[in-house]
FITORVEX-552405 format. One record per atom (N, C-alpha, C, O): residue number from 1; x, y, z; residue in one letter. Coordinates in nm, 4 decimals. Example, Ala and Ser with C-alpha at 12.3 -4.5 7.8 and 13.67 -1.06 7.14 Angstrom:
BEGIN
<vexlum pos="1" east="1.3190" north="-0.5690" up="0.7800" code="a"/>
<vexlum pos="1" east="1.2300" north="-0.4500" up="0.7800" code="a"/>
<vexlum pos="1" east="1.3200" north="-0.3300" up="0.7800" code="a"/>
<vexlum pos="1" east="1.4236" north="-0.3319" up="0.8465" code="a"/>
<vexlum pos="2" east="1.2850" north="-0.2250" up="0.7080" code="s"/>
<vexlum pos="2" east="1.3670" north="-0.1060" up="0.7140" code="s"/>
<vexlum pos="2" east="1.2900" north="0.0030" up="0.7870" code="s"/>
<vexlum pos="2" east="1.3409" north="0.1138" up="0.8039" code="s"/>
//
This chain:
BEGIN
<vexlum pos="1" east="0.0836" north="-0.1179" up="0.0000" code="x"/>
<vexlum pos="1" east="0.0000" north="0.0000" up="0.0000" code="x"/>
<vexlum pos="1" east="0.0883" north="0.1245" up="0.0000" code="x"/>
<vexlum pos="1" east="0.1778" north="0.1387" up="0.0833" code="x"/>
<vexlum pos="2" east="0.0618" north="0.2137" up="-0.0941" code="x"/>
<vexlum pos="2" east="0.1353" north="0.3391" up="-0.0996" code="x"/>
<vexlum pos="2" east="0.0440" north="0.4527" up="-0.0568" code="x"/>
<vexlum pos="2" east="-0.0721" north="0.4605" up="-0.0972" code="x"/>
<vexlum pos="3" east="0.0979" north="0.5382" up="0.0237" code="x"/>
<vexlum pos="3" east="0.0212" north="0.6521" up="0.0714" code="x"/>
<vexlum pos="3" east="0.0978" north="0.7786" up="0.0350" code="x"/>
<vexlum pos="3" east="0.2193" north="0.7864" up="0.0535" code="x"/>
<vexlum pos="4" east="0.0265" north="0.8761" up="-0.0163" code="x"/>
<vexlum pos="4" east="0.0923" north="1.0016" up="-0.0507" code="x"/>
<vexlum pos="4" east="0.0096" north="1.0814" up="-0.1483" code="x"/>
<vexlum pos="4" east="-0.1042" north="1.0460" up="-0.1790" code="x"/>
<vexlum pos="5" east="0.0665" north="1.1873" up="-0.1961" code="x"/>
<vexlum pos="5" east="0.0003" north="1.2741" up="-0.2926" code="x"/>
<vexlum pos="5" east="0.0474" north="1.2351" up="-0.4315" code="x"/>
<vexlum pos="5" east="0.1667" north="1.2406" up="-0.4611" code="x"/>
<vexlum pos="6" east="-0.0467" north="1.1954" up="-0.5171" code="x"/>
<vexlum pos="6" east="-0.0120" north="1.1579" up="-0.6536" code="x"/>
<vexlum pos="6" east="-0.0086" north="1.2785" up="-0.7462" code="x"/>
<vexlum pos="6" east="0.0829" north="1.2933" up="-0.8272" code="x"/>
<vexlum pos="7" east="-0.1079" north="1.3635" up="-0.7337" code="x"/>
<vexlum pos="7" east="-0.1163" north="1.4809" up="-0.8202" code="x"/>
<vexlum pos="7" east="-0.1604" north="1.6002" up="-0.7374" code="x"/>
<vexlum pos="7" east="-0.2272" north="1.5867" up="-0.6349" code="x"/>
<vexlum pos="8" east="-0.1219" north="1.7147" up="-0.7840" code="x"/>
<vexlum pos="8" east="-0.1617" north="1.8364" up="-0.7166" code="x"/>
<vexlum pos="8" east="-0.1915" north="1.9415" up="-0.8227" code="x"/>
<vexlum pos="8" east="-0.1182" north="1.9535" up="-0.9208" code="x"/>
<vexlum pos="9" east="-0.2970" north="2.0162" up="-0.8037" code="x"/>
<vexlum pos="9" east="-0.3325" north="2.1215" up="-0.8972" code="x"/>
<vexlum pos="9" east="-0.3108" north="2.2585" up="-0.8345" code="x"/>
<vexlum pos="9" east="-0.3114" north="2.2734" up="-0.7123" code="x"/>
<vexlum pos="10" east="-0.2919" north="2.3569" up="-0.9194" code="x"/>
<vexlum pos="10" east="-0.2709" north="2.4925" up="-0.8726" code="x"/>
<vexlum pos="10" east="-0.3480" north="2.5864" up="-0.9633" code="x"/>
<vexlum pos="10" east="-0.3375" north="2.5787" up="-1.0857" code="x"/>
<vexlum pos="11" east="-0.4242" north="2.6737" up="-0.9037" code="x"/>
<vexlum pos="11" east="-0.4995" north="2.7725" up="-0.9799" code="x"/>
<vexlum pos="11" east="-0.4479" north="2.9107" up="-0.9454" code="x"/>
<vexlum pos="11" east="-0.4397" north="2.9471" up="-0.8281" code="x"/>
<vexlum pos="12" east="-0.4134" north="2.9876" up="-1.0469" code="x"/>
<vexlum pos="12" east="-0.3768" north="3.1268" up="-1.0247" code="x"/>
<vexlum pos="12" east="-0.4678" north="3.2125" up="-1.1114" code="x"/>
<vexlum pos="12" east="-0.4744" north="3.1933" up="-1.2328" code="x"/>
<vexlum pos="13" east="-0.5371" north="3.3056" up="-1.0503" code="x"/>
<vexlum pos="13" east="-0.6264" north="3.3903" up="-1.1287" code="x"/>
<vexlum pos="13" east="-0.5480" north="3.4810" up="-1.2228" code="x"/>
<vexlum pos="13" east="-0.4311" north="3.5111" up="-1.1989" code="x"/>
<vexlum pos="14" east="-0.6136" north="3.5238" up="-1.3292" code="x"/>
<vexlum pos="14" east="-0.5453" north="3.6111" up="-1.4250" code="x"/>
<vexlum pos="14" east="-0.5636" north="3.7589" up="-1.3905" code="x"/>
<vexlum pos="14" east="-0.5222" north="3.8457" up="-1.4673" code="x"/>
<vexlum pos="15" east="-0.6246" north="3.7879" up="-1.2765" code="x"/>
<vexlum pos="15" east="-0.6365" north="3.9260" up="-1.2308" code="x"/>
<vexlum pos="15" east="-0.5344" north="3.9504" up="-1.1208" code="x"/>
<vexlum pos="15" east="-0.5037" north="3.8612" up="-1.0418" code="x"/>
<vexlum pos="16" east="-0.4832" north="4.0704" up="-1.1170" code="x"/>
<vexlum pos="16" east="-0.3799" north="4.0999" up="-1.0177" code="x"/>
<vexlum pos="16" east="-0.3924" north="4.2433" up="-0.9682" code="x"/>
<vexlum pos="16" east="-0.4599" north="4.3265" up="-1.0287" code="x"/>
<vexlum pos="17" east="-0.3267" north="4.2692" up="-0.8583" code="x"/>
<vexlum pos="17" east="-0.3218" north="4.4008" up="-0.7965" code="x"/>
<vexlum pos="17" east="-0.1780" north="4.4492" up="-0.8016" code="x"/>
<vexlum pos="17" east="-0.0865" north="4.3791" up="-0.7583" code="x"/>
<vexlum pos="18" east="-0.1583" north="4.5692" up="-0.8547" code="x"/>
<vexlum pos="18" east="-0.0247" north="4.6277" up="-0.8591" code="x"/>
<vexlum pos="18" east="0.0126" north="4.6725" up="-0.7177" code="x"/>
<vexlum pos="18" east="-0.0558" north="4.7567" up="-0.6593" code="x"/>
<vexlum pos="19" east="0.1193" north="4.6175" up="-0.6631" code="x"/>
<vexlum pos="19" east="0.1549" north="4.6443" up="-0.5242" code="x"/>
<vexlum pos="19" east="0.2104" north="4.7851" up="-0.5012" code="x"/>
<vexlum pos="19" east="0.2041" north="4.8363" up="-0.3894" code="x"/>
<vexlum pos="20" east="0.2646" north="4.8479" up="-0.6057" code="x"/>
<vexlum pos="20" east="0.3091" north="4.9867" up="-0.5907" code="x"/>
<vexlum pos="20" east="0.1867" north="5.0765" up="-0.5712" code="x"/>
<vexlum pos="20" east="0.1882" north="5.1677" up="-0.4885" code="x"/>
<vexlum pos="21" east="0.0811" north="5.0500" up="-0.6481" code="x"/>
<vexlum pos="21" east="-0.0421" north="5.1270" up="-0.6311" code="x"/>
<vexlum pos="21" east="-0.1037" north="5.1024" up="-0.4936" code="x"/>
<vexlum pos="21" east="-0.1558" north="5.1946" up="-0.4309" code="x"/>
<vexlum pos="22" east="-0.0976" north="4.9779" up="-0.4472" code="x"/>
<vexlum pos="22" east="-0.1501" north="4.9451" up="-0.3143" code="x"/>
<vexlum pos="22" east="-0.0716" north="5.0197" up="-0.2065" code="x"/>
<vexlum pos="22" east="-0.1297" north="5.0762" up="-0.1138" code="x"/>
<vexlum pos="23" east="0.0594" north="5.0190" up="-0.2198" code="x"/>
<vexlum pos="23" east="0.1428" north="5.0879" up="-0.1210" code="x"/>
<vexlum pos="23" east="0.1113" north="5.2376" up="-0.1185" code="x"/>
<vexlum pos="23" east="0.1002" north="5.2974" up="-0.0115" code="x"/>
<vexlum pos="24" east="0.0971" north="5.2972" up="-0.2360" code="x"/>
<vexlum pos="24" east="0.0648" north="5.4399" up="-0.2423" code="x"/>
<vexlum pos="24" east="-0.0727" north="5.4683" up="-0.1818" code="x"/>
<vexlum pos="24" east="-0.0902" north="5.5685" up="-0.1125" code="x"/>
<vexlum pos="25" east="-0.1696" north="5.3813" up="-0.2075" code="x"/>
<vexlum pos="25" east="-0.3038" north="5.3999" up="-0.1516" code="x"/>
<vexlum pos="25" east="-0.3028" north="5.3866" up="0.0002" code="x"/>
<vexlum pos="25" east="-0.3797" north="5.4535" up="0.0691" code="x"/>
<vexlum pos="26" east="-0.2160" north="5.3006" up="0.0524" code="x"/>
<vexlum pos="26" east="-0.2081" north="5.2809" up="0.1974" code="x"/>
<vexlum pos="26" east="-0.1119" north="5.3786" up="0.2656" code="x"/>
<vexlum pos="26" east="-0.1048" north="5.3843" up="0.3884" code="x"/>
<vexlum pos="27" east="-0.0390" north="5.4545" up="0.1856" code="x"/>
<vexlum pos="27" east="0.0543" north="5.5515" up="0.2421" code="x"/>
<vexlum pos="27" east="0.1815" north="5.4890" up="0.2984" code="x"/>
<vexlum pos="27" east="0.2402" north="5.5422" up="0.3926" code="x"/>
<vexlum pos="28" east="0.2245" north="5.3768" up="0.2414" code="x"/>
<vexlum pos="28" east="0.3487" north="5.3136" up="0.2848" code="x"/>
<vexlum pos="28" east="0.4491" north="5.3159" up="0.1697" code="x"/>
<vexlum pos="28" east="0.4122" north="5.3387" up="0.0544" code="x"/>
<vexlum pos="29" east="0.5737" north="5.2927" up="0.2014" code="x"/>
<vexlum pos="29" east="0.6800" north="5.2914" up="0.1014" code="x"/>
<vexlum pos="29" east="0.6632" north="5.1710" up="0.0086" code="x"/>
<vexlum pos="29" east="0.6549" north="5.0580" up="0.0567" code="x"/>
<vexlum pos="30" east="0.6579" north="5.1923" up="-0.1239" code="x"/>
<vexlum pos="30" east="0.6437" north="5.0800" up="-0.2180" code="x"/>
<vexlum pos="30" east="0.7557" north="4.9767" up="-0.2071" code="x"/>
<vexlum pos="30" east="0.7359" north="4.8603" up="-0.2421" code="x"/>
<vexlum pos="31" east="0.8736" north="5.0182" up="-0.1588" code="x"/>
<vexlum pos="31" east="0.9849" north="4.9245" up="-0.1434" code="x"/>
<vexlum pos="31" east="0.9532" north="4.8144" up="-0.0423" code="x"/>
<vexlum pos="31" east="1.0157" north="4.7083" up="-0.0439" code="x"/>
<vexlum pos="32" east="0.8570" north="4.8396" up="0.0447" code="x"/>
<vexlum pos="32" east="0.8151" north="4.7366" up="0.1403" code="x"/>
<vexlum pos="32" east="0.7697" north="4.6116" up="0.0655" code="x"/>
<vexlum pos="32" east="0.7957" north="4.4995" up="0.1090" code="x"/>
<vexlum pos="33" east="0.7015" north="4.6317" up="-0.0474" code="x"/>
<vexlum pos="33" east="0.6529" north="4.5187" up="-0.1262" code="x"/>
<vexlum pos="33" east="0.7532" north="4.4759" up="-0.2331" code="x"/>
<vexlum pos="33" east="0.7811" north="4.3571" up="-0.2491" code="x"/>
<vexlum pos="34" east="0.8070" north="4.5736" up="-0.3062" code="x"/>
<vexlum pos="34" east="0.8925" north="4.5377" up="-0.4196" code="x"/>
<vexlum pos="34" east="1.0284" north="4.4847" up="-0.3763" code="x"/>
<vexlum pos="34" east="1.0814" north="4.3932" up="-0.4393" code="x"/>
<vexlum pos="35" east="1.0855" north="4.5400" up="-0.2708" code="x"/>
<vexlum pos="35" east="1.2155" north="4.4925" up="-0.2230" code="x"/>
<vexlum pos="35" east="1.1984" north="4.3998" up="-0.1027" code="x"/>
<vexlum pos="35" east="1.2628" north="4.2953" up="-0.0937" code="x"/>
<vexlum pos="36" east="1.1109" north="4.4397" up="-0.0107" code="x"/>
<vexlum pos="36" east="1.0920" north="4.3621" up="0.1124" code="x"/>
<vexlum pos="36" east="1.0474" north="4.2194" up="0.0881" code="x"/>
<vexlum pos="36" east="1.1086" north="4.1255" up="0.1391" code="x"/>
<vexlum pos="37" east="0.9395" north="4.2019" up="0.0094" code="x"/>
<vexlum pos="37" east="0.8924" north="4.0652" up="-0.0194" code="x"/>
<vexlum pos="37" east="0.9193" north="4.0248" up="-0.1637" code="x"/>
<vexlum pos="37" east="0.8901" north="3.9119" up="-0.2033" code="x"/>
<vexlum pos="38" east="0.9751" north="4.1171" up="-0.2428" code="x"/>
<vexlum pos="38" east="1.0162" north="4.0837" up="-0.3792" code="x"/>
<vexlum pos="38" east="0.9021" north="4.0623" up="-0.4766" code="x"/>
<vexlum pos="38" east="0.9136" north="3.9796" up="-0.5670" code="x"/>
<vexlum pos="39" east="0.7928" north="4.1344" up="-0.4606" code="x"/>
<vexlum pos="39" east="0.6790" north="4.1200" up="-0.5508" code="x"/>
<vexlum pos="39" east="0.6414" north="4.2530" up="-0.6106" code="x"/>
<vexlum pos="39" east="0.6507" north="4.3564" up="-0.5444" code="x"/>
<vexlum pos="40" east="0.5989" north="4.2513" up="-0.7357" code="x"/>
<vexlum pos="40" east="0.5456" north="4.3706" up="-0.8007" code="x"/>
<vexlum pos="40" east="0.3940" north="4.3621" up="-0.8116" code="x"/>
<vexlum pos="40" east="0.3250" north="4.4640" up="-0.8133" code="x"/>
<vexlum pos="41" east="0.3428" north="4.2387" up="-0.8192" code="x"/>
<vexlum pos="41" east="0.1997" north="4.2160" up="-0.8351" code="x"/>
<vexlum pos="41" east="0.1551" north="4.1048" up="-0.7413" code="x"/>
<vexlum pos="41" east="0.2337" north="4.0188" up="-0.7015" code="x"/>
<vexlum pos="42" east="0.0262" north="4.1090" up="-0.7068" code="x"/>
<vexlum pos="42" east="-0.0322" north="4.0041" up="-0.6243" code="x"/>
<vexlum pos="42" east="-0.1600" north="3.9564" up="-0.6922" code="x"/>
<vexlum pos="42" east="-0.2486" north="4.0365" up="-0.7220" code="x"/>
<vexlum pos="43" east="-0.1692" north="3.8273" up="-0.7162" code="x"/>
<vexlum pos="43" east="-0.2888" north="3.7719" up="-0.7794" code="x"/>
<vexlum pos="43" east="-0.4062" north="3.7837" up="-0.6837" code="x"/>
<vexlum pos="43" east="-0.3936" north="3.7583" up="-0.5639" code="x"/>
<vexlum pos="44" east="-0.5201" north="3.8225" up="-0.7382" code="x"/>
<vexlum pos="44" east="-0.6420" north="3.8303" up="-0.6586" code="x"/>
<vexlum pos="44" east="-0.7537" north="3.7594" up="-0.7329" code="x"/>
<vexlum pos="44" east="-0.7584" north="3.7591" up="-0.8559" code="x"/>
<vexlum pos="45" east="-0.8414" north="3.7008" up="-0.6577" code="x"/>
<vexlum pos="45" east="-0.9540" north="3.6297" up="-0.7181" code="x"/>
<vexlum pos="45" east="-1.0580" north="3.7295" up="-0.7663" code="x"/>
<vexlum pos="45" east="-1.0901" north="3.8251" up="-0.6957" code="x"/>
<vexlum pos="46" east="-1.1102" north="3.7079" up="-0.8853" code="x"/>
<vexlum pos="46" east="-1.2168" north="3.7963" up="-0.9308" code="x"/>
<vexlum pos="46" east="-1.3400" north="3.7787" up="-0.8424" code="x"/>
<vexlum pos="46" east="-1.3670" north="3.6688" up="-0.7942" code="x"/>
<vexlum pos="47" east="-1.4133" north="3.8852" up="-0.8217" code="x"/>
<vexlum pos="47" east="-1.5280" north="3.8788" up="-0.7310" code="x"/>
<vexlum pos="47" east="-1.6425" north="3.7943" up="-0.7858" code="x"/>
<vexlum pos="47" east="-1.7348" north="3.7601" up="-0.7119" code="x"/>
<vexlum pos="48" east="-1.6374" north="3.7606" up="-0.9134" code="x"/>
<vexlum pos="48" east="-1.7464" north="3.6831" up="-0.9729" code="x"/>
<vexlum pos="48" east="-1.7223" north="3.5323" up="-0.9641" code="x"/>
<vexlum pos="48" east="-1.8106" north="3.4544" up="-1.0000" code="x"/>
<vexlum pos="49" east="-1.6056" north="3.4899" up="-0.9175" code="x"/>
<vexlum pos="49" east="-1.5757" north="3.3470" up="-0.9120" code="x"/>
<vexlum pos="49" east="-1.5526" north="3.3049" up="-0.7671" code="x"/>
<vexlum pos="49" east="-1.4690" north="3.3620" up="-0.6972" code="x"/>
<vexlum pos="50" east="-1.6279" north="3.2044" up="-0.7234" code="x"/>
<vexlum pos="50" east="-1.6177" north="3.1572" up="-0.5858" code="x"/>
<vexlum pos="50" east="-1.5281" north="3.0340" up="-0.5789" code="x"/>
<vexlum pos="50" east="-1.4915" north="2.9770" up="-0.6817" code="x"/>
<vexlum pos="51" east="-1.4936" north="2.9941" up="-0.4588" code="x"/>
<vexlum pos="51" east="-1.4112" north="2.8746" up="-0.4385" code="x"/>
<vexlum pos="51" east="-1.4823" north="2.7521" up="-0.4948" code="x"/>
<vexlum pos="51" east="-1.4184" north="2.6644" up="-0.5529" code="x"/>
<vexlum pos="52" east="-1.6119" north="2.7458" up="-0.4782" code="x"/>
<vexlum pos="52" east="-1.6883" north="2.6322" up="-0.5320" code="x"/>
<vexlum pos="52" east="-1.6777" north="2.6253" up="-0.6830" code="x"/>
<vexlum pos="52" east="-1.6684" north="2.5161" up="-0.7390" code="x"/>
<vexlum pos="53" east="-1.6790" north="2.7382" up="-0.7493" code="x"/>
<vexlum pos="53" east="-1.6649" north="2.7396" up="-0.8948" code="x"/>
<vexlum pos="53" east="-1.5255" north="2.6947" up="-0.9365" code="x"/>
<vexlum pos="53" east="-1.5103" north="2.6263" up="-1.0377" code="x"/>
<vexlum pos="54" east="-1.4225" north="2.7326" up="-0.8587" code="x"/>
<vexlum pos="54" east="-1.2867" north="2.6850" up="-0.8884" code="x"/>
<vexlum pos="54" east="-1.2809" north="2.5339" up="-0.8790" code="x"/>
<vexlum pos="54" east="-1.2234" north="2.4674" up="-0.9651" code="x"/>
<vexlum pos="55" east="-1.3414" north="2.4796" up="-0.7726" code="x"/>
<vexlum pos="55" east="-1.3413" north="2.3331" up="-0.7552" code="x"/>
<vexlum pos="55" east="-1.4125" north="2.2649" up="-0.8704" code="x"/>
<vexlum pos="55" east="-1.3648" north="2.1641" up="-0.9224" code="x"/>
<vexlum pos="56" east="-1.5264" north="2.3194" up="-0.9105" code="x"/>
<vexlum pos="56" east="-1.6013" north="2.2605" up="-1.0206" code="x"/>
<vexlum pos="56" east="-1.5208" north="2.2656" up="-1.1499" code="x"/>
<vexlum pos="56" east="-1.5197" north="2.1687" up="-1.2258" code="x"/>
<vexlum pos="57" east="-1.4540" north="2.3767" up="-1.1756" code="x"/>
<vexlum pos="57" east="-1.3696" north="2.3883" up="-1.2951" code="x"/>
<vexlum pos="57" east="-1.2597" north="2.2828" up="-1.2942" code="x"/>
<vexlum pos="57" east="-1.2343" north="2.2179" up="-1.3956" code="x"/>
<vexlum pos="58" east="-1.1950" north="2.2659" up="-1.1796" code="x"/>
<vexlum pos="58" east="-1.0877" north="2.1668" up="-1.1685" code="x"/>
<vexlum pos="58" east="-1.1424" north="2.0255" up="-1.1852" code="x"/>
<vexlum pos="58" east="-1.0801" north="1.9426" up="-1.2515" code="x"/>
<vexlum pos="59" east="-1.2576" north="1.9975" up="-1.1262" code="x"/>
<vexlum pos="59" east="-1.3193" north="1.8661" up="-1.1377" code="x"/>
<vexlum pos="59" east="-1.3534" north="1.8343" up="-1.2832" code="x"/>
<vexlum pos="59" east="-1.3294" north="1.7230" up="-1.3299" code="x"/>
<vexlum pos="60" east="-1.4090" north="1.9317" up="-1.3543" code="x"/>
<vexlum pos="60" east="-1.4424" north="1.9103" up="-1.4948" code="x"/>
<vexlum pos="60" east="-1.3172" north="1.8838" up="-1.5784" code="x"/>
<vexlum pos="60" east="-1.3197" north="1.7999" up="-1.6685" code="x"/>
<vexlum pos="61" east="-1.2085" north="1.9541" up="-1.5494" code="x"/>
<vexlum pos="61" east="-1.0830" north="1.9306" up="-1.6224" code="x"/>
<vexlum pos="61" east="-1.0312" north="1.7901" up="-1.5956" code="x"/>
<vexlum pos="61" east="-0.9819" north="1.7238" up="-1.6869" code="x"/>
<vexlum pos="62" east="-1.0419" north="1.7438" up="-1.4713" code="x"/>
<vexlum pos="62" east="-0.9975" north="1.6074" up="-1.4376" code="x"/>
<vexlum pos="62" east="-1.0815" north="1.5043" up="-1.5113" code="x"/>
<vexlum pos="62" east="-1.0281" north="1.4071" up="-1.5646" code="x"/>
<vexlum pos="63" east="-1.2128" north="1.5251" up="-1.5144" code="x"/>
<vexlum pos="63" east="-1.2996" north="1.4320" up="-1.5857" code="x"/>
<vexlum pos="63" east="-1.2661" north="1.4270" up="-1.7332" code="x"/>
<vexlum pos="63" east="-1.2663" north="1.3197" up="-1.7936" code="x"/>
<vexlum pos="64" east="-1.2371" north="1.5431" up="-1.7923" code="x"/>
<vexlum pos="64" east="-1.2016" north="1.5467" up="-1.9332" code="x"/>
<vexlum pos="64" east="-1.0720" north="1.4699" up="-1.9583" code="x"/>
<vexlum pos="64" east="-1.0598" north="1.4013" up="-2.0598" code="x"/>
<vexlum pos="65" east="-0.9756" north="1.4806" up="-1.8676" code="x"/>
<vexlum pos="65" east="-0.8504" north="1.4071" up="-1.8822" code="x"/>
<vexlum pos="65" east="-0.8764" north="1.2566" up="-1.8740" code="x"/>
<vexlum pos="65" east="-0.8178" north="1.1795" up="-1.9499" code="x"/>
<vexlum pos="66" east="-0.9630" north="1.2151" up="-1.7835" code="x"/>
<vexlum pos="66" east="-0.9954" north="1.0728" up="-1.7696" code="x"/>
<vexlum pos="66" east="-1.0619" north="1.0212" up="-1.8955" code="x"/>
<vexlum pos="66" east="-1.0302" north="0.9118" up="-1.9422" code="x"/>
<vexlum pos="67" east="-1.1543" north="1.0991" up="-1.9512" code="x"/>
<vexlum pos="67" east="-1.2217" north="1.0564" up="-2.0737" code="x"/>
<vexlum pos="67" east="-1.1233" north="1.0445" up="-2.1883" code="x"/>
<vexlum pos="67" east="-1.1294" north="0.9479" up="-2.2644" code="x"/>
<vexlum pos="68" east="-1.0329" north="1.1401" up="-2.2026" code="x"/>
<vexlum pos="68" east="-0.9336" north="1.1363" up="-2.3103" code="x"/>
<vexlum pos="68" east="-0.8423" north="1.0156" up="-2.2933" code="x"/>
<vexlum pos="68" east="-0.8115" north="0.9473" up="-2.3909" code="x"/>
<vexlum pos="69" east="-0.7989" north="0.9888" up="-2.1712" code="x"/>
<vexlum pos="69" east="-0.7113" north="0.8740" up="-2.1463" code="x"/>
<vexlum pos="69" east="-0.7827" north="0.7446" up="-2.1827" code="x"/>
<vexlum pos="69" east="-0.7228" north="0.6550" up="-2.2422" code="x"/>
<vexlum pos="70" east="-0.9110" north="0.7343" up="-2.1471" code="x"/>
<vexlum pos="70" east="-0.9860" north="0.6123" up="-2.1795" code="x"/>
<vexlum pos="70" east="-1.0047" north="0.5969" up="-2.3295" code="x"/>
<vexlum pos="70" east="-1.0028" north="0.4849" up="-2.3806" code="x"/>
<vexlum pos="71" east="-1.0226" north="0.7066" up="-2.4002" code="x"/>
<vexlum pos="71" east="-1.0388" north="0.6988" up="-2.5464" code="x"/>
<vexlum pos="71" east="-0.9096" north="0.6606" up="-2.6149" code="x"/>
<vexlum pos="71" east="-0.9114" north="0.5895" up="-2.7154" code="x"/>
<vexlum pos="72" east="-0.7970" north="0.7067" up="-2.5621" code="x"/>
<vexlum pos="72" east="-0.6678" north="0.6781" up="-2.6243" code="x"/>
<vexlum pos="72" east="-0.6285" north="0.5326" up="-2.6024" code="x"/>
<vexlum pos="72" east="-0.5761" north="0.4674" up="-2.6926" code="x"/>
<vexlum pos="73" east="-0.6541" north="0.4821" up="-2.4813" code="x"/>
<vexlum pos="73" east="-0.6126" north="0.3457" up="-2.4521" code="x"/>
<vexlum pos="73" east="-0.7278" north="0.2562" up="-2.4732" code="x"/>
<vexlum pos="73" east="-0.7161" north="0.1351" up="-2.4544" code="x"/>
//
């Protein structure tokens, strides 16, 4: 019996927040983000997509992969 993680998925939204603009809006030094943590942008989830929708999207992609594998073999 083998126990462990076989596959792992990762979702990154295509919307982002510019951290220099965030720093300016908050009144802090932009270097806190760009040099301190080494980021220029931070991915943010669009307000129209929920965690449940992400799961459903991932589940549908997995099912499609299973169907393709079954058709090929």
